[in-house]
N, C-alpha and C positions, 0 to 999 in steps of 0.2 A: 523303474529299474534301477538298482543300486550301481554304485561305481565299479564294483568288482565285476559285475555282469557286463557292464558297458565296456570295460577294459578287455574282457575276453571276446566281445563281439569285434571290437577294433583289431585285436590280435589276430583273429581268424581272417578278417578281411585283408589285413596287411600281409599275412603269410601267404594267401593266394596271389596278391599282387607281386610280392617278391619272387615266388616261384616262377611266375609267368614272365617277369622281366629278366629272370636268369635264362629262361627259354630264349627269350629275344636276344640276349647277349651271346648265347652260345650257338644259336641255330645256324649261323653262317659256317660253322666248322664242319658242316656236312655229316655230322655223326648221328643226327636226328634225321632219319630219311623218310619220314612220314610227314603228311600235311599237318598243321597245327592251327586250330581256331582258338584264338585267345579271348579270355573274357574280361581283359583289362577295361575297367569302367563299369563292370556289371557285378562286381564282387558283393555288394550289399543284398542282391537278389538271392544268391546261393546261401549266404551266411544268415541272412534273416529268416529264411524258410527252414533251413536245416537246423538252426538252433532251436526251433520249436518242436522238433522231432525226437522221438526216443530211438535208441539203438535198433529196436525190433522193427521200426517202421521202414518201408522200402521206398527207394527212389529210382526213377527212370530217367534217363538223360539223353541228350542228343549229340551232335557233332561238336558242339561247344561245351564240352564235358569237365574240363579240369576243376572249375569252381565248385561245381555240384559235388564232385568226387572228394575233393579236399574238404569242403564244409560239413560233408557227412562222415568226416574222419577216415577217409580211405588212406591206405598206407602210401606215402609219398615216395618211398624207394621203389615200390612195386610200379607205381604210375610212371616214374621217370625211366625205369628199366624198360617198360613197355614202349615208351616213346622212342628209346634208343634201339628198340627191336631186340632185346635181350631176353634170354630164357627166364630170368628172374622176374620178368614183367608180369602184371596181373592177368595177362592173356597169353603168356608164354612168348611174347615178342611177335605173336602173329597179327595183332590187330592195330597196334600203334595208338596214337592220340584219341581216335574217335571210338575206340572200343575198351572202355574202361569199365571194371567191376570189382568189387570187394565183397565177397559173400559174407565175411565177418562182420561187416558193417551195413549189411543189407543194401548195398549199392548194386542193384540187381542187373543192370545193363545200360550201356549207352550205345545208341544205333545211330549212324551217320545219316542214313536216308531219311529226308524229311518226313516227319510224323510217324516214322516206323515204330517208335517205342511207345506210342500213346496206347495202342491196343494191348500191348503187353502190360502196361500198367494197369488197365482196366481188368485183365485177366487176374492180375495180383489181387486187385481190390475185391473181385468176385470170390476168390479163394478165401480172403479174410472174412468176408461176410458168411460164407458157407461154414467156416470152422468156428465163427463167432469169436475170433482171437483178438479182436479190438485193435489190430494193427492197421495203420493208415498208410496209404501209398500216395506219393507225390509224382506226378508226371510233369518234367519240365519240357516246355516247347517255345518255339520262337514265334513271331508273328506271322512267318511264312506259312507255318503249319495249319493255321486255321482256314488256309485256302485249299486244304486236301480234304477229300471226302471222309477219310478214316477219322478225322478230328470230329466231324459232326456225327458220325456212326458211333464213335466211342462216347461222346457226351449223351447221346440219346440213349445208349444201352446203359450207361452209369446212372442216368436220371431214372429210368424206368425201374431199375433194381435197386436204387437207393444205395449205391456203393460207397464205402469209405475211401474216397479219392479226392485229391485236390489237383486240378489241372492248373499249373502254374505258367502263364505266358510271359516270357520276357520279351517285351516289345521294344526292340531297339531301332525301330523305323525303317529298317532295311532288310530286304531278302537278298543277299549278296550285294548287288549294286543297284537294286531297284527300290525306290522310296516307296513307302507304303501308300501315299496318295495316288500313285499310278497302278496300284494293284488292287485297291479296295475302295469301296465307296465310303463317303464320310459318314460314319455313325459311331457311337460309344462302343468299345470293345465288350463292355459288359452285356450288350444286347446279344452277342453271340451265344453266350451261356444262357441267358434268359430265354432264347428261342427254343431251348431244350428243357426248359423249367428248372434249370440248374442256377442256384443262388450264385450271383456274380459280383465281384468287387474289383476296383481299380485303385491302385496305390502308387505312390511315388516310389519307382524301383531303386532310387539312390538313397532312400532313407531306411537305414537298416533297423531302427528302432520301430518305425511304423510297420514294416514288413513282419518283423518278429511278432508284434502284438497282433496283428490281424491274423497271422498264420496260427498262432497260439490259439486264437478263438476257433478257427475253422478246424483244427486238429481235434480240440475238445469235442466240437459238435460231431465230427466224423465218429469218434469213439462212441458217441450217444446215438449213433445210426441216423444222423440228421444230414449225411452227405448226399450227393457229391457238391463240390464247390468248383468255381472258376475264378481265379485270380489272376489280374493282368497287372504286371509291374513295368511301368514306363522307364526305360533306362537307355544306355548308348554305349556302344563299343568304341574305344578309342583307336584301336589298331584296324588293319585291313581285315576284310571278311576272312581270309585264309592266309596266314602267314605272320612274320614278326614285324612287318614294316607299317609305316603310315601311308595312307593312299589318298590324301585330300586333293592331289594334284591331277587325278585322272577325270575329275568332272562331276562324279555322281553325287557328291555333297561339297558344300561350300566351306571354306575356312571359317567364315563367320559362324555358321552353324556349329561346327567342331568347337570353337572357342567358347560359345555359348554353353555347351554341354560340359566342357573341361571345368567350367566354373561350378558345375554340380558334381564334380567328383566326389563320390560317396566316402572315400577314405580321408581326403583332405578336410572335407566339411565335418566328418565325425571327430577328427583330431581336434579341430577347433572347440567342438563341443565338450571334449574331454577335459581340455585345458580350460575353458571359460565356465563350465557348469559342474565339473566333477573334480576340479582342483589337481589335475595331473599337470606335470610340468614337461618342458622339452627334453629334459635329461632323461627322465624316466621312459619317455617314448623312444628316445634314441637308444636307450639300452635295450629295449624290446626289439627294435629293429635289428640291432647287432646280434642278439640272441637268436633271432629267427633265421638270419642269414647264415649263421654258423651251422645250424641243423640243415639247412637248405644245401649248402656247399657239400655237407657230408653225403647227403642223398644222391647229389650229382656225381660225386667221386664213386659211390656204389654203383650207379647206373653205367657210368663209362668203363669201370673195371669188370663189370659182370661179363659172363660168357654168352656168346651167341648161341641160339638153338643149333643143335646138330642136325645134318641131313636126314638121318633116319626118322625124325619126327615129322617129316613134311606130310605124311599121310595120316597122321593122328587127328582125330575128329572129323575126317572125310568119310561120308557114308555112302556116297553115290558117285 
């Protein structure tokens, strides 16, 4: 990958990081009244995968959806307006942080119930196969999702029908506060996909270049009707499961483990690579940071000043 493309990957990761850090900064103001599940520390997964997709390809996300939405070029103003509960939000202010979509970018849905969007993604892939449209679907899921029956049913159905779908598991080692070793037997994650005859891969979830390269290969094969695929990205969230704070003091993970993963920060390490291998300098990267923050501040101002939904809209989209 050339320096221009690498700079773009870095810019996209940094953009997500700055957006979520601003959410952290402003959340205490009590203007964002929905829960927020931040992906700080996991940006490489979203960017590496979505950078390999075309606009026509569809993604389905979960409760930790900000990174996926932004990496797929979702509208930041609409996302923030949604989190602020405003009518200009992508869901009209009805759904909040965990219900993000942008039809114009084929961000089809994010669903907070664990594993709930997986079957929707399989339906999307089935549609693509029936229409022979060559569109690829990505289902983002967490390590907790593989413990649900719908995950296995979906992989089985996708496998039997050879659907153009990539199941991307962001394994951040925890389901809320329970570590993976207390929930699952010791076995490689790729065995989960292979049990359903789905070709499976495991990748460093903090290495955006490796993620992009492997996803690019899988996307190409999906378009050639060689899907489905199961891709595990091992990563780590820096903040608490739900909310803007750190939670290392409550006992479910150690400070030692946290510091170990902080050293694997996908953005800081890729920044070093840009400087050492691609001849960028600190001034250029600082200018990028300032530019991103300027656009982010505008989006937050838009969200805060936008109007709330009116009471007469409360029955809209209610069918029973």
